[in-house]
Steps between C-alpha positions, in 0.01 A plus 500: 500500500628143476811616311575755772451240774725251324769766470474567876530127576802469268665792678428338838671178393795701365530677835508162674805414291666836563448476876683166498795643310809536727594829331161646588508358854831680556365828362279639779352777282388266220388236750276755672372633167414158355350375827266799514401458136419134558302581815301766311382256230463186713126545569435548127694187407328286766156621388589434132614145581172440682313647203673258258424206729129590525480557125649154440254342744213675321612367161520147644155528655347622174670213316335255741157612380591359159518152657205276570403580860201402708264776608645541852859521378406747226329719759808489724729598209270789404506621860880481506519694172286777649728529803815499287360767265421725798846437644659584165298823476609604852864427419480704178370799696777456758769475232380816326552689826839336562615615155431866583840674532592512867578825679875469573443663841235254621729287718667797669484638851327836530530832674163642599458868579179616669428868564207670664351741244175697536345486847764601755518273807235266362703452178806413711293249701376347174860472377569302818200276432625430147848416629355250747276354227794437267717368785236244595451402137877450469489268803235283333729468196803404709678827414709715735431868561763754609438868570762708319392845616193649666356831617245400768237732643399521861165329436649178365502584132771591251563808294719268294626144536739314271539127545641205311323171438733208431347198328482324166222646288440800727495746211270281287228522767553851633576700184134591448487678838657812348270800528280707730297307759194674646344433840153597621451460875418680824832606660554412865559869562162595348242553774212572264514162325550654156660293224828646375665425167881480498762364264841338509729422209676169448808446281637154425857481366676181392840459664765578238834324476812702427532332159150622403553868568849643510538799729839671477657662806543827308120512450418469871518772766502385864401738782495418870291663772383439856208265555169638622198350669498171690839342546623536858810682612666501158237733355646836401839404643656303213502562126365152430214588265583482129353666191609367160415674175527349152586816308400391143144411607475727807394196706544560875496248786538591868551233767544548875369169633838363614743656748782412261565740213645212294188284544275793412703561184475132401122509541475831315699367204276191475189718486667747262587215263141373516354847434728572205428155355127559552522841329662350190245218495208741526633708213524186287149394608358843413644467151348151468161623627482757221442209267323254729325569830474210746191471717686498832865595453700602803299819528569871505573584863266797491214274387244397762502124476309378805252619763471354852157583645496403868133579588383262225788250542564544128808506278478604135781472247406759239722366221316172463167588662544248781304561822532276806310528829805370687691808613543359851686200351689689231643761738636205703708391200263261322569652159502185287156551344584854382854419386392185314225697320752767394743237370225324302386831348857586404555157346175523302597843371848385400355190335263718299785727395708196407221382271447841334 
């Protein structure tokens, strides 16, 4: 581990030199590339430097015990050694996690797609609850949320809603939300007080840059049609809605949120790029999983990952067996406890695989 950490520190120092080189400063592509690389390893380097400092202090403290010390001083040195050994152990554990290969998508913005599944109107209402939950969580993280397209229902829910969350590290915290979410509650429309079970599916896609997935014009078919649903006087009067199809993968995106056909096409292409990129990534992950199955992963979207039980104020994440009696807080966007537990489980699993 020490050899790997030293190599990371050496690379960090080399990047410092490169980022001061006038040729690199004048090359925006390389400057961006090297700056990101340095940013990605900075936490590891800082922790390693602290580790070396603590290790040196521990060696000095142990050397002091070889000297002639009075009883009080010896006791103080022994106490310091105990604290330093604990500190060193904590830093070693932290460094092992920092050395786990980082998901290249972790720092990216995300598109989230929520769809009501089984349960009719109640499923659509639950989709709306999930959207509000993620929006409020995004606010607590200092991220911005923008609705890209939505199909609202008359009761305040959504058949489908697609939105973008802009913020550093959004994908790293939200990627485990992929899957089927189940709700158990008494619908407002239910006069008999019976508990209904409904589901909604959540998809989390990292935003893809053009350089990451190349989509050729010849591979894309663009169709226009009149908007439908809410939208004022322009509904059904202008061909502003856009449907784009990526022919090689048969990936289809329809957007009618904007009155401008051009803006709808721009949004559709962003989502198309993200979906195609996600498809290729999932195929690569499936191949990897044949050899090594991670405990959490980003989840099969047909897999039931979480249950929200309103009568018992309970949330259960089935992948890691976590149950919290805090549904009233979680549905208001206080997701940190669940998300942190999923990240820790994923890190532990990856660490185990790294050691195998």
